[in-house]
N, C-alpha and C positions, 0 to 999 in steps of 0.2 A: 766364252759365253755360250750357254746352251740354247736350244731352239726356242723354248718358251721365253727366255729373257730377250732373245733377238726379236721375236714377234711382239712382245710388249713394248720394247724400245721402238720398233717400226711403227706401230699404231699410235704410240705416244707422240712420236715426231710428226705424224700426219694430221694431228688435231687442229693445228693452226690453219693448214691448207683446207681442211674440211670446213672450218668456220668461214674462211674467206670465200670458198666455193659456194656456200649457201647464199652469201651476199651477192656473189656474181650471178648465180642462177636466178635470184629474185629480181634482178634488174634487167634480165633478158625477157623478151617476149616468147614464151613457150619454147625454151631451148629443146632441140632434138637430142636424142641419145648421142648422135655423132658429135654435137657441140660439147656435150658433157664429157665424152670420151677424149675429145681434143684437149679440153682443159685438164682432164686427168692425166693425159700423157705429158703435157707441158709441165704441170706441177710435179708429177712423178719423176720425170727425167731430171729436173733441176734438184729435186729433193734427194735423188740418188747420187748426183754428182757432188753436192756440197759436202757430205761426210767424207768423200774421197779427197776433196780439196782440203778439208779441215785436217784429215789424217796426214796428208802430205805436209801441210803447214805446221802441224803439231810436231812433226819430227824436226822442223827447222826453227820455228819461232813461237813456241807455245804461249808465252806471256803476252806478246803484242796482240795476237789475234783475239785472245780472250778478253783483253782490256777494251777492245773497240767494237766487237761484233754486235753487242746489244744496242749500242748507240746507232749503228748503221741501220739495223732492223727497225728501231724506234723511228728514226727520221723518215725512212722509206714508207713505213706503214702509216704514220701520221700524215705524211704528204698525200699518199693515195687515198686515205680515208677522208681527209679534209676536202680533197677534190671531189669525191663522191657526194659528200654532204652538201657542198656548194652547188653541185649540179642538180641535186635533188631539190634544194631550196629554190634555185633559180629557174628550174624547168617548169614548163607549162603543164598543168595537170591533164590536158588533153593529149599531150605528146605521147607517142607510143614508146614502149621500152625498146632498147637496142636489140637487134637481131643476133648479133654476135660481138663478143669483145675482141679487140685487136690482139694480134699475136704479142706485140711488145708490152701491152698493158698486162696481159697474162704472165709474161716472162718476168716483168718487174714485180708483180704481186707474188709470184712463186718464189722469186729470189728473196724478197723481203721476209716471207714466211719460212724460208728454209735456212736462214742464218743460224738458227738454233741447232739444226742438224750439222752445220759446219763446226759449231762449237763442240758438239758431241763427237764428231770425227777427230777433233784435236785430242779429246780425252781418250778416245779409242786407240790413239797412237801409242799409248802407254800400257795397253792391255794386250793380252794374247788373243786377238780375234781375227777372223778372216774378214777383212774390211770389205772385200768385194761382195761376199754374200750378205753382209750386214747392210751395205749400201743398196744392194738389190732388194732386200727385204723392206727397207725404208721407202725406196722408190715405188715398189709394188703396193705397199700399204697406202701410200699417198695417192697413187693412181686410182685405187679403189675408192678411197674416202673422198677425193675431190670429184670424181665422177658422180658418186652418190650425193655429194653436197650440191652439185649443180641441179640434179634431178629433184632434190628436196626443195631447193630454192625455186624451182619451176612452179611448185604448188603454193609456195608462200607469196611469191611475187604478185599474182592476181589479187590476193587478199589484201595486200598492203598498198598496191598501186605505186605511185611515185615515192611514197614513204619508204619503199624497199631500198631504194638507192641511199637514202639518208641512213637507214638502219644498217645497211652493208658498210657504209663509211664509218659509222660509229663502232661497228664490230672490228674493223681494221685498226682504228685508233685504239680501241680497247686491247687488242692483241699486242700492238706496239707498246702500250703502257705496261701491260703485264710482263712483257719481255724485259723492259727496262727495270721495272720494279723488282722482278726476281733476281736480276743481276746486281742491282745496287742497294736495294732496300731489304732484301731478305726473302 
């Protein structure tokens, strides 16, 4: 795979994390760049690891992983999205947005949005690619896009108020449905 194909793949894989990060940034109260970078690092690290795991599993059990990864991503994203929607609907409109998302919430969201990268890793096991460089490119693109997503969400959040959390949840549910649809429906 040449450099341009690797970069296109990397930024394509980062789009789910970018959308989720916008939602996360919108639900925070004026996140700092350090918070955005923290999110980018978590999302980027997980997005870099999952193609490596997929590549390793692809050499062992290609069919089993590909049969279930979209269901796992769908369930995780719908669960996280529904939780955000319920919090947004339940919350008091006077309540302040959160200052910072928990580490484990970010890890869970990052894992759910990176399962497609694991599936790509499975496919890459059958090609002549340098999986380490490809995984680093995917992780780097995700770091950039997730950090940018949080900062974009920072400006959207005050405009939407508590509805930002509902919108973020709907986006996560939409990403989950899109992953499932592309895997089973076409």
